[in-house]
N, C-alpha and C positions, 0 to 999 in steps of 0.2 A: 304213148303206151306205158313206157317206164315211169313216168311222172305219176300216172293213175295207181300203179302198183305200189310206189312209195307212199303215196298218200293213204292208200288203204291199210297199210301196216304202221302208219304212226299213231301214237297213243291219242285217243280223244281228250279233248280239252275238259269235257265234264269229268273224266276219270281223274285227271291231275287235279282238279279242283276239289273233288271228293276226298282224294287221298291227303291234300293238304289240310282239309278240314277235319282230318282224323277219322275218315270212313274207309278203311281199306278192304271192306266186305261188300262192295256194290255189285252191280251186274257185270261190269267189265272185269273186275277182279275175279268173280266166279268164271267168266269165260276164259281168263287167263290161265287158270289153274286147273279146270276141270273139263275144258273143251279144247278143241284144236286151236292153234294161235292165228284166230281170224277175228279181227277187230272192225267194228262197224264204224264207217266214217258218218260224222254227223256235222251238219251245215253250220250250226252256231251253239254256244254255250248259253245256258240260263243266266239271267241277271245275277251278279254277285250277291245282291241282298237276298235273293231266294236261297242261295247256298248258305248264307251265314246264318239263317234262321233255323236250318236243319241240324239235328243232332245225330250223331253216330248211334248205332244200336246200343252200345255199351253205356253211353251217356243217357241214352232213353231209358234204359233199365236202372241206371243209377238214380236218376230223377225220381223213378217211382219208388226206389229204396229209401231214399231221403223223405219222400212223403209219408211212407208207411212206417219206417222205424223211427224217425225222429219228429214226426208230426208237423212237418213243414208245409206250407202252402205251395202249390204248383209254381207260383211266380217266383218264390225264393229259391226253390230247388232248381228251377231252370236258369236263374242268375248264377248260382253255384257252378253249375254244369258248363255254362258259357265261360266263366272264369278259368275253369279247368281245362277247356278246349283251347283258350287262348295261351295259356302257360304251355300246354303240351306242343303247340305249334313251333315254340321256340326252344324247347327242351332237347329235342333229337335224342339220341342214345349213346351218351358218353363219349360224343364225337371229339371233344377237346379236353378229355381227362376230367377228373374229378378234383375240384379245388374250393367247394363250398360245403361247410360243414355247420349243420344247424341243429341245435337242441330245442326241443319244445315240450311243453307240458300242458295238461288241461284235466278236465273233470268230466267224466261219464262213465257208464258202464261198458262192459266188455263189447256188447253188440255194437253200441254207438261209436266206440273207439275204433272198432274195425271197419265201420263204414266210412268214417273220416279218414282212416289210413288208406283204404282203397282209392278214395278220390285222390289223395295227395300222391299215391304211387302212380295213378294214371297221368296226372297232370306233369310231374316232374321227371318221371321215368328215372329215379334215382339209381345209383349203384348199391347203395345200402339204405334200408329202412328198418328201424328197430324199435320197438316200444314194449312196455310192460307196466302192470298195474303195481302199485305200492300199497302196503297196508297202513292203516291210520296209526296203529301201534306198531312201530318198526321192530322194537325188541320183545315183542310178545309173539311167539310162533302160534298161538291159538286164537289171535285176534281175527276177526272177520275181515275179508277183503273190502277195501275202500274203493272209492270212485275216482281217485286221483291216479293219473298215469304220467308216465315221462317217456321220451323217445329221442331218437337221433335220426337224421336223415343227411345223405351225402349226395350231391348232385353236381353237374357241371356248371361253370360259370355263365354270366350273361343271360341267364334265364328269367330270373325274378329276383327283385330286392327283397331284403327282410321286411321293410316297411309294407310293400305289396303282398308279402306273404302273410303278414299279420292282418291285413284286411281280409284276405281270403278266410283266415282262421276265424275272424270274428263272426262271419256269415253262419258258421256251424253252431253259434250259440253254446259252447262248451267252455268258455273262458280259457281258451287255449292261448298260450304265450310262446314267443320264440326268442332265441338268442344265437348270435353268430359265435361259433367256438373258435373262429379265427385260425390258428396254426394247427396243422396236422398233427395229431397224436400229442397236443399240448397236455399240461397237467388237468386243465379243465376238461378236456376231451376224454382222457383216461378215467377221470373221476366220474363223469357223465356216463360213459360206457359201462362202468363198474356198478353204478347205481341201477341202470336199465337191466343188465344182466341179472342183477341180484333180486329183480321183482318177480311178479307171478304173470302168468297168462302171456307169455312172450308172443309177439307178432313180428314178422319180418323175415328177411332173407340172411340174417347174420351167419347161419350155419351152412350156407350153400357153398359150393366147391369154388365158385368163381371169387369168393371172398375170403379164401384162405390166406392170402397174403396180409390182409387187414387183421384177421384173428392172430396169426403168428406175430405180427408186429406189436399188436396190443398186449398179448400174453407176455412178450419179452419186455415191453416198457413197463408193464405193471409189476413183473417179477423184479426188475432193477429198482423200481420205486419202493417196494416193500422191503428189499434188502437195505436200501439206503436208509429208509425210515427205522429199521430195525438197528443198524449200526449206530444211528443218531441217538436211539432211546438208550442204548448200551452206554454211550459216551455221557450222556446226561445223568445217568444213574451212578456209574462208576467213575467218570472223568477220565477214562481210558479208552482208547481206539481199539476196536476188534482186530487184535493180531495174534500170531501164535505165541510170541513173548509175553504179551499182556495176559493172555488167558492161562499160561503156565505160572505167571507171577501170582495171578488171583488164586489158582489152585494151591500152590505152595503157601500162600498166606492163609488161607482157610485151613489147611492142614496144621500149621503151627498154631493157630487158634484153638483147634480141637485138642492139640497136646497141652497147650497152656491151661485149658478147662480140665482137662483129665488130671493134671497136676494139682490143681486148686481142689478138685473133688477130693483127691487123696488127703491133701492137707487138712480139710475139713473133717474128714473122718478121724484123723489123729487127734484133732482138738476135741472132737465129740467123745472119743475114749478118755481123754484127760479130764473132761468134765464129769464123766461117769465115775472116775476114781475120786475126784473131789467130793462128790455126792457121798460116797462111802466114808470118806474121812470125816465129813460134817455130820453125818449120821452117828458115828461113834462118839465123837465130841458131844453131841446132844444127849446121848445116853448117859455119859459121865457126868454131865452137868446135872442131872437129876438129884445127885446126891448132895449137891449144896443146897442149904437152906436160906431163907431170907432174901433180902432184896438183891445181893449180888448173884445169887443163884437164878432168880427170875429174869435179871437182866441178861445173864449169858444165854438162858434157854431162848428167850426172844430173839437175841441176835443169831443163834444157831437157826432157829426156824426161818428167819429172814434170808440166811444164806442157803437153805435148803430151797426156799421158794425161788429165789433168783436163779439158782442153778438149774432148776426144773425148766424155768422159762428159757433160759439160754440154750438147754438141750434141745426143746421142742423147736426153737427158731432155727437151729443148726440142722436138724433133721428135715425140716422144710427147705432149707437152702440146698442141702445135698440132693434131695429128691428133684428140685426143679432145675438143677444144674447138672444133671447126669449126662455125661458125654455121649454123644451118638454111636451106634455100634460100629460105624465104619471109620472111627478115628484110629489113627495109627499108634503104635505102641510108643511109650515114653523113650524107650531105647533108641528109637530111630527119629531123633530129633533133626529137622532140616535146618541148616545153617545157610541163610541167604547172603551173609556178609561176604 
């Protein structure tokens, strides 16, 4: 009597086979969730070959979507779904932690890309999947959206190799490639994430609450890398490391240069005033030379005219220099010269 009751409460073999094949919505599952906990005992399970040829409702719908959206034949779509189901049976749900980080890229419109990513998400059950489209002209904000997309996916180990994943990608006929990012939050991974997040029409669960740790870690590493690149750029230009003392030294040096420029500007104005006085003296000498007749008078007048022309050219050049070397308004006064010695 007791043995019959235990047998009646044990899970049917068909239910276990359906659940392993990725079909959690069969009749037995329905009876377990919406009816009293009464399971029917069955004598024998159907042959494995019959179970292997049956797809779950999701994959049946996905097969129709591949045929409709991507124009595949029913055989090609069924082959893709079979591969997706095989990978899903090994993926689990992050049972061993995430340690495989893959970047991928391909060509296709947004609708085809989303169809491809839904299949990838079903098979791998990844912790993170993220993709976006990139413009053909990256630096032109008005450029139309292209068909090139990039993405990343994080999933647990021992599910599928990169080679087998590339074979699956080839079945979609979207020129999809993949590469292993190797180390978590490496330079390659941070760069890849930055490129994807900078794209358009994002798809994925990057903004979900469960991925807060990854987002915070990425933002921290990205900020540190930007700060490091900024400090290196300052060193390449100035030859000085970014520090308080070096910044003060640059500031005082700039202020002293402004002071020297102001002093030079004032000296040029003095020289210009002297040139104007010389012009007046030469003009008076030219007026006196008009009283001389003959060859000596002509030679003297020619010399005076040449001096006047040279003086005019010099004054014009000095005015140009004074105008172009005018000190900035924030230059300190000459009386507050800073001595760094």
